[in-house]
N, C-alpha and C positions, 0 to 999 in steps of 0.2 A: 421242246424238241418234237419234230414231226414223227408220225408213225413210221415204222420200218418200211412199209410198202410205198409211202410217198418219198422217202429218202432214196429207195432203190429204183423206183419206176417213175417218179414224178406224179403229178396230179392226175395223169391220164390212166392210172392203174385201174380205177373203178370202171372206166369206160372200156378199156381193153379186155378186162377180165370179168365183165358183168355177168357172164354165163356161169361163173364159178359159184358153188354153194357148199355148205357144210357136208352134205352127203358125199359129194365128189371128193372133198378134201379128206374125209375119213377113209374112203376107199383107197386113195393114193397113199395115205399114211400107213394103212394096213399092208399095202404092197411093199412099201419101203421097209417096214418092220420085218416082214417075212424074208425079203431079199437080203437084209443085213443080218438075219438070224439073231435079232435082239432078244435079250431076256426080259421078262416082265419087270417093269420098274426102271428100265434103262432110260437114260437121258441123252438126247441128241440135240446138237446146236447146228443149225443150217444158216450159213451166212455167205452172201455174195456168190451164190450158186454152188457152194461146196459144203459138205459136211466136215466140220472142223473139230468136233468133240463128241465122243461117245463114252459113256460111263455106265 
């Protein structure tokens, strides 16, 4: 099975998003956590552009 990003975006993912890094991803995740007012230890599943699970 291919990685999720290849299934979602095809093999061009790494070319299109080569500017992305872990620092940026952590900042975006922190913003999402604050926006959703998630409690520590919460689990979120993001699929096909939508959040479909929070516990």
